[in-house]
C-alpha positions in Angstrom: 21.4 -27.3 7.1 21.3 -30.7 9.0 23.4 -29.5 11.8 21.4 -29.2 15.0 24.2 -27.2 16.7 23.6 -24.2 14.3 20.6 -22.1 15.1 20.5 -20.0 12.0 16.8 -19.2 11.0 17.5 -16.7 8.0 20.3 -17.0 5.7 21.3 -15.1 2.7 23.6 -16.4 0.0 22.9 -13.9 -2.6 25.8 -13.1 -5.1 28.0 -15.7 -3.5 31.0 -16.4 -5.7 31.1 -20.0 -7.1 28.0 -21.1 -5.4 27.2 -24.7 -6.6 23.5 -24.3 -7.1 23.3 -28.0 -8.1 24.7 -29.1 -4.7 22.6 -26.6 -2.9 19.5 -27.9 -4.4 20.4 -31.4 -3.4 20.9 -30.3 0.2 17.7 -28.4 0.4 15.8 -31.4 -1.0 17.4 -33.7 1.6 16.9 -31.2 4.3 13.1 -31.0 4.0 12.6 -34.7 2.9 10.6 -37.0 5.4 11.2 -38.6 7.7 13.4 -35.9 9.4 14.3 -34.9 13.0 11.8 -32.8 14.9 12.3 -29.0 14.3 14.6 -29.6 11.5 15.9 -27.9 9.4 16.2 -24.9 11.7 16.6 -22.6 8.7 13.2 -21.0 7.7 14.3 -18.4 5.2 16.8 -18.4 2.4 17.7 -15.3 0.3 19.1 -16.6 -2.9 17.8 -15.1 -6.1 18.2 -11.5 -5.6 21.1 -9.2 -5.6 23.1 -8.5 -2.6 22.4 -5.4 -0.5 25.4 -3.2 -1.6 24.4 -0.3 0.8 23.5 -2.0 3.9 25.6 0.3 6.0 24.0 3.4 4.2 20.6 1.8 4.8 21.2 1.6 8.5 22.2 5.0 8.7 19.3 6.3 6.7 16.9 4.2 8.9 18.4 6.0 12.0 17.9 9.3 10.4 14.3 8.6 9.5 13.5 7.4 12.7 14.6 10.7 14.3 12.6 12.8 12.0 9.1 14.0 12.9 6.3 11.5 11.3 5.0 14.1 8.9 8.5 14.0 7.2 8.6 10.3 7.0 8.4 8.9 3.5 8.0 5.1 3.1 10.7 3.5 0.9 9.5 1.4 -2.0 9.9 -2.4 -1.9 10.6 -4.5 -5.0 7.6 -6.6 -4.4 5.0 -4.5 -2.8 5.6 -1.1 -4.5 7.0 -1.8 -8.0 5.6 -3.5 -11.2 7.7 -5.6 -13.6 10.4 -8.3 -13.2 11.8 -8.2 -9.8 15.3 -9.7 -10.3 17.1 -9.4 -13.7 18.7 -12.8 -13.5 16.2 -15.7 -14.5 16.5 -18.7 -11.9 17.7 -22.0 -12.9 15.0 -24.3 -14.3 15.5 -26.8 -11.5 14.5 -24.2 -8.7 10.8 -24.4 -9.0 10.7 -28.1 -8.1 13.2 -27.5 -5.0 10.9 -24.4 -3.8 7.8 -26.6 -4.1 9.4 -29.2 -2.1 10.3 -26.8 0.6 6.9 -25.1 0.8 5.6 -24.5 4.2 9.2 -25.4 5.6 11.7 -22.9 4.0 10.8 -19.7 2.3 12.7 -17.9 -0.5 12.8 -14.4 -2.2 11.1 -15.9 -5.1 7.8 -17.6 -4.3 5.8 -20.1 -6.2 3.4 -18.8 -8.9 -0.2 -19.4 -8.1 -1.4 -18.4 -11.7 -4.1 -20.4 -13.5 -1.6 -22.5 -15.4 -0.3 -24.1 -12.1 -3.3 -24.2 -9.9 -6.4 -26.1 -10.7 -8.6 -24.4 -8.3 -7.8 -21.0 -10.0 -8.3 -22.4 -13.5 -11.6 -23.8 -12.5 -12.8 -20.3 -11.9 -12.3 -19.4 -15.6 -14.8 -21.6 -17.5 -14.4 -19.5 -20.6 -10.6 -20.3 -21.0 -9.2 -23.7 -21.9 -5.9 -23.8 -20.1 -3.1 -26.3 -20.1 -1.7 -27.3 -16.8 2.2 -26.7 -16.3 4.8 -27.8 -13.8 5.4 -25.5 -10.7 6.9 -22.0 -11.7 8.7 -19.2 -9.8 6.8 -15.9 -9.5 9.4 -13.5 -11.0 7.0 -10.5 -11.7 5.0 -8.2 -9.5 1.9 -7.0 -11.1 -1.0 -4.6 -10.8 -4.6 -5.5 -11.7 -5.6 -6.8 -15.0 -5.9 -4.0 -17.5 -9.2 -5.4 -18.7 -11.3 -6.0 -15.6 -9.1 -4.5 -13.0 -9.0 -7.7 -11.1 -7.1 -11.1 -11.3 -8.3 -14.7 -11.4 -6.0 -15.9 -8.5 -6.9 -12.8 -6.4 -4.5 -10.4 -4.6 -2.5 -11.5 -1.5 -2.5 -9.4 1.6 -0.4 -9.9 4.7 -3.8 -9.7 6.6 -5.7 -12.5 5.0 -3.2 -14.7 3.0 -1.0 -17.4 4.6 2.3 -16.1 5.3 4.2 -19.0 3.6 2.9 -17.8 0.2 4.8 -14.5 0.4 8.4 -14.0 -0.8 11.1 -12.8 1.5 11.8 -9.0 1.1 15.2 -7.3 1.1 17.1 -6.4 3.2 16.9 -9.4 5.7 15.5 -8.2 9.1 18.3 -6.9 11.5 16.9 -7.3 14.9 14.7 -10.6 14.3 14.8 -14.1 13.2 11.1 -14.3 12.6 10.1 -15.3 9.1 7.1 -13.1 9.3 9.3 -10.1 9.9 11.3 -11.1 6.9 8.1 -10.8 4.7 6.9 -7.5 5.9 8.4 -4.5 3.7 10.6 -2.6 6.0 9.8 1.0 6.5 6.5 0.4 4.7 4.4 3.0 6.3 1.7 2.7 9.2 -0.2 -0.3 7.9 1.9 -2.9 5.8 -0.6 -5.7 6.3 -3.1 -3.8 3.9 -0.8 -3.8 1.0 -1.9 -5.8 -2.0 0.5 -8.2 -3.9 0.0 -10.0 -7.2 2.9 -12.2 -8.5 3.1 -14.4 -11.7 5.7 -16.4 -13.5 6.8 -15.8 -17.1 4.7 -18.7 -18.4 1.4 -17.2 -16.8 2.3 -13.8 -18.6 3.3 -15.2 -21.9 1.8 -13.0 -24.7 -0.4 -11.2 -22.3 2.1 -8.9 -20.7 3.8 -5.6 -21.9 7.4 -5.2 -21.0 7.3 -1.7 -21.7 4.4 -0.2 -19.7 3.8 -3.3 -17.3 0.2 -3.8 -18.3 -1.3 -7.4 -18.7 -4.5 -9.0 -19.5 -6.0 -11.9 -17.7 -7.4 -15.1 -19.0 -10.9 -14.0 -18.6 -10.4 -10.8 -20.6 -8.2 -12.0 -23.3 -7.0 -15.0 -25.5 -3.8 -14.3 -27.2 -3.9 -15.1 -30.9 -1.2 -16.9 -32.8 1.7 -14.6 -32.5 3.2 -12.9 -35.6 6.7 -14.1 -36.6 8.0 -10.3 -36.7 6.9 -6.8 -35.8 6.5 -4.6 -38.8 9.0 -1.9 -39.5 7.8 0.2 -42.4 5.9 3.2 -41.6 3.1 2.0 -44.2 2.7 -1.2 -42.3 2.1 0.9 -39.0 -0.3 2.9 -40.7 -2.4 0.0 -41.7 -2.0 -1.4 -38.1 -3.3 1.9 -36.6 -6.1 2.0 -39.0 -7.3 -1.5 -37.9 -6.7 -0.6 -34.2 -10.3 -1.5 -33.2 -10.0 -4.9 -34.7 -6.4 -5.5 -33.2 -7.8 -4.7 -29.7 -9.9 -7.8 -30.2 -7.3 -9.9 -31.8 -3.9 -9.0 -30.5 -3.0 -6.8 -27.5 0.6 -7.8 -27.1 3.2 -8.4 -29.9 6.8 -9.7 -29.2 6.4 -8.7 -25.4 5.2 -5.1 -26.2 1.5 -4.0 -26.2 0.0 -2.5 -29.4 -0.5 1.0 -27.6 3.3 1.2 -26.8 4.3 0.0 -30.2 2.2 2.6 -32.1 3.4 5.3 -29.4 7.0 4.3 -30.0 6.6 4.5 -33.8 4.9 7.9 -33.7 7.7 9.4 -31.7 10.2 7.9 -34.2 8.4 9.4 -37.1 8.3 13.0 -35.5 
C-alpha cells in the first residue's frame, strides 16, 4: 500500500486463505497515518469482510444478456445493502476492525462502514432527549434496516446517494469492472433507473441490542422503546405462553424483544407448534 509504483485504487482480499488480519490492520493504520506522502495511499477501497463473488463469470454473462433485453423486461437485481434487511455478512468482524476503519475514514472505504447510531454519535444522541444513552467506541454497521416499527423513522436518518457524503457508504459487491472510481464501487450495480434515490439505514449489533428481531427484521428506535431488563430464559411451557399472550397489551409496553426475537414472532411460532 505504500508502494508509489502500484496504481491500485480498489482491491478485494475477501476469503483469502491465511490472511493475517493483524498484519493487515497494522499496514492500514500505518498507511493512513500522518504525515504521509501526497496522494498516498493510492488505494481507496478495500473489499474485506464479505464473501468472494463465486459467480463472477456468470454475473458478466447475465449482465450482457440483460443489456440486450428490452427495457420493459429489465428486472433490477437486489443488492445486499440497499435491497435486503438483516445481517449483511454471516461472519462477525474482528473486534479491532472498527478502530482501523475509523482511522481510515475519508481515505479508504470498506464493505462494512462505521455505525452512525446514537451510541456512537453525540449529535444523533442529542436528538433523543427522552433517552439516556451511554456512549460506546466505534462499531461496524453489520445490519441493513427498514424504518423503525414504532415511528417509521430513525434517529440518525436515512442515507441516500443524493444527499449523504459518499464516504459514509459501504462498498457494494461485485467490485466495478470498468471503473476505478470509489463512487462507482458504492452504487448498486443494475439498480434500476435512479439508484441515488435509494434509502439506506445501517446499524451495528450494539445499537440493535434488545430492540431488533432476528426473525422478522423489525426493530424499535430509542425514541419509541426502552428495553426492560431481559428475562434469563424464554418460557417453554404452553401454559406460560397463554399467560404471556393474555398480557400482550402490557408486554407491548414492557418488552418487545426477548432473546433476539420479538413477542409477535414468539407467539406466532408457539401457535404453529401447538397446531
